[in-house]
N, C-alpha and C positions, 0 to 999 in steps of 0.2 A: 504494501499500500505505499501513495506517496502523500504525503501532510504539506500543510504549506499555512503560513498565519493567518487568522480571519482578519481580514484588513488592516489596521493598526494596531492591532491588541496583541497579546503576549501569548493569547489563543492557538495552539495547533490543533486543525483540525483535518480529515480526511478529505480528498478533492473530488470524490462523489460524498453525496449526501444521500441519505436513507430516507426516503420520502413514505410516508406512513399514512396517506389519506385513505388506501385501499383495505385497511387493515378494519374490520367489521363488514361496513358497507360488501366489499367482493372477496375478503379473504378471511377465513374462519380463524378464532384464538391459536387453535396449535399451529397453526400455517403459519400465520402470524410472529409467533413465539419461536419457530426455526426459520424464517428468512431473518429474525433479529440476531439469532444466533450464530447464522451463517456470515452475517455482514460481521459481527463483533471477531468472528473467527478469520475472516480476510482482513482486518485490521482497519474497518470502516468504522470510525467511532463517532460521526456527528448525525443525529437523531433528528429528523423533524417532525412534528405534529402540528396539531390547533385545536384549540379547546371545543372546535363547531364541527371538527371531525369525528365522523359516524351518522351527521344530517340528519332529517328531518325529527323524528321522535326517539332517534337512538343519536343526538348531541353529546360531546364524550367519550362514546364507547369506545375510540381511538386510543386517549389518553388511557381509559382503563386498562386495555388491552397490555400497554407499555407499561403498566403501573403491576398488571400482573407478573411482567416478565422482570420485573426489576426487582419483584417479590420471591423472586428463586433465588437470589442472592450470588453466589461465585463471581464477583465484582462488577456484574455488570451494570449496575448503576454509577460505579467508579470509573467505569474505562468507556463511560459512554456523555458526550459533550451533547445536553437534551436542548430543543430549541421546541416551543411553542408558541403559540397566536393569540391575540385577545384582540377584538373588535364587534364580531357577527353575534346577535342577540342568540343567548341562551334558552330564551323563553320557548314552550313548549306550544305547539298551535292549538290557539284561543287562550293560551295564559300569557299572552303578552302584558308586558308591564314595565313602569319607566324604570330606567338607569340598568338594566339587564343586557345592553350593548353599548358600542362606542368606547370612548376613550377619557369618559369622566373621573377623576380620583378616585369615588366610590364604584364604579364598575372594575376599575383596573386591581384595587385592592380586592374586590368580593372573587374576581374571576381568577385571580392568582391564588388565592386560597381554596377556590375550587378545583383547579389544575393540580394544587401541590396535592390535595388529596384524591383526586383520579388517579394520577401518577405515581403516589406513592415516596416520595419522596419530599425531603426538605428546602429542597434549591432548586431553580430551573436556570440554567447556563446561559440562554441567550433568548431573553423575552420579546417578543417581536410582535408590532403593530398591524395588523393584519390589513388596513387600508385606514387612507387620510381622514381624519375626525375635522368636518369644516365649522364644527360647533365647539369643539374645546380649545382652547388654546395651550399652545406647547410650555406657555409656564405651568401651567396646571398640571399636564402630562408629565413633565420631570420632575417637580414636586411629589407627585407620588409615586415616580420611579426612585428618586432619592430615597425616599421612605425605606422601600421594598431592599434597595440595595445597603443600606445601612442594617435593616434586619436580617440580612443574609439570604433571601428569599429569591430573588435574581443576581446575576452577578451580569449580565450585558443586555442592553436593548437594541433591538435589531428592528427595521422596516419592511413593509411587503407592499405591494403595486403603488410607492409613492412614486409621484414626479420628480424630476429633476428641482424645482424651485422648493420644494416641500423637505427635500433632505437637506438643502441648506438653511432653510428656516428653522428646523427641527435643529440644527447642530450649530446655529449662531445662537439659539436661546440657550441651547445646554452649555456652550462656551460661557454666553456671561454667567453661568450658574456657577461657573467652577466645573463642571463635570465633562466626563468623556463626550456622551450623548450616542449617539448610531453608531454600531459599528458594522453594520450588515444590512444587504438590501436584495430581499425577493423579488426578481421581477419576471416575467414573461419577454424569455430571449432563446431564441433558437437560430439556425440556418434560414428559415423560412420567414419568420419575424424579428427583424433586427432594428424595430423602433427605437427600443432602447438605449442605442447605440448614437442618439442624438441628443439626447438631455443627460438621461437617468444614469448611464456609465461613466460619462465625464464627471460628472456631480458627483457620484461615489468615490469616483478615485482622488475627487480634490479634495473631500472628508475623511477619505482613508474609510470607506467602506469595503467589505470582501462583498463580490456580488455572485448571490446565488441563485440562477436561473432557474427557475420552474418549467414544466411543459417542455423540455429539451428538443423530443419529438413531434412536437406541435400536435399531440394529442395522436399520436401511432404515423401522421402522416410522412415522416422523414425514418420510418423504422422498415422501409420495403414494401407499402402497402398494396402497390400496384402486381408487384411481383408475386405476394402471395395469394392475391385476385388471381392473378394469371394460373400461377402452379397448383395451387389449393381451394380455387372456389372460395376463400375467404374473402366476402365482400367489406369493405370498409365499412366503419358505424362512426357515428357521433360527429366529430370534429373532423375527423378525415375526410369523411363520407358527404359532409356539407362543402369542403375545400373541395375536393374532386369533383364536383357536380360543374366547379367552373372549368373552363377549356384550359385558359390560360395556364390555371395553376396545374391543371394535370398533366400538362405538356413540361412544366417547370418541375414537374414531382420526376416524371419519365427522363428528363434529361439526367436527374439527380442519380435515379436509379442505374441509368447505361452506364455515368460515366464511373461509378462504382464497380460496376459489374464489369467493367474494362480491364478494372483494378485489381480484381479480385478481391473487394472488401465488403464487408456486412452495413448496408445503409443505418441500420440501429446504432453501431459501436462507431462508424462515423460520425454519426451527428453527437454524439458526446462525447468523442476526442475532439472535434473542433472545438467545440466549447471551451475545452480545456489550454487551446492555445490563445484566446481572448485576454488582452490584456485586462485586469482588473477582477477577471471571474476567480472566485475561490474553490466552485464546483460545481455543476448541476446538480439538481433534485434527481434523482432518480425513484420510483415508484413500483418495484415490481410487487406481481399476484402470487408469483412463486419464486421456488430458489432457483429455478431455473435461467426466469427473466432476472435475475439477481447477478447471475456467473455471466450471462452476456453483457450486463453494463459492467460486471469488472473487466472483461478484457478489454475495454474501450483504455483503459488507463497503459496499457501496455502497446498502445496503437501508437506510431509513428508517421504523420500524415508528409507527404512529402510534398515539396514545392509545386509539383505539376497539378497532383490532387488536389492543394490549398487551392491554386492560379484557377482550376476548372471549376472548384465548388463556389468563387468569388464569382466566376462570371455566369455559375447558372442560379443562385442567389446574390445578387450587388446587395451590399449594403449603401446607406444613406448617406454615407461619405461623412468627414468631421464637420460637427459644428463651429461657429454657424455658417461657414462655407456651403452646407448641404442646401441652406435655404436663403442664403444670402450673396453675395460677391464675394 
């Protein structure tokens, strides 16, 4: 396993992040535990979740599964860098009540306590804001975070789905309080979706945040979806199917798969390996539903992409270019 620092911190994390969103809704508890064990055995020490995962009537279920894994002992908690998130409402359908979502000091305090209980731990390594809160000032957010850090309940704060200007605003506010501020940003970023290069990633680099891309294969679009369709009759679904309905996108994905087929490379592994070459990227989030899928993701760590392949990828999926030149002179 390869490791790197998380942004400007002294925290060492693996260059792949284990995403757990499937644990509960699609992957049962025993299989989820087996995946967590396999990840740890491979040296993958960074595990990401969110309080809302489990969804619907099962919000919090994913954290509970991780908690029962920690409870098995064997150094599982000590070896894991644990990240979870707060923002979305934890109310059950028909039971909505004020102050059970967003980033008010009250909800942050309550949400941390609930996550700690579900996760069966007494601290969270990286506590992430799942979305910007247009109603709560960062002065209030950081006041709440400062208290939690002093109490030893969280160590670092990170963001997810923040635009560049909010990363700047958050960290300038933190600096005025003498705080470290955000240390990471989770954003949608992959070969087919490179808008983060315009403002989000430059802001993250400027303020020393580690970039953690989610949906690194764009909902399966970059995982060899057309080849699977042709060879195995396995049709795309969800985001991939919607995207492939666009003839321009389908032609682009076909060109991508043809390029990699020419070089004898697996699309899913290349999609991850490409992100590992990008400036500012700590590591992409992989969300395996099975241990076999985890093995495929781990192989991407050993993949060295040639200049020819990188140039070909850039031709198929061109980025926006540097900011502000991409939208100005």
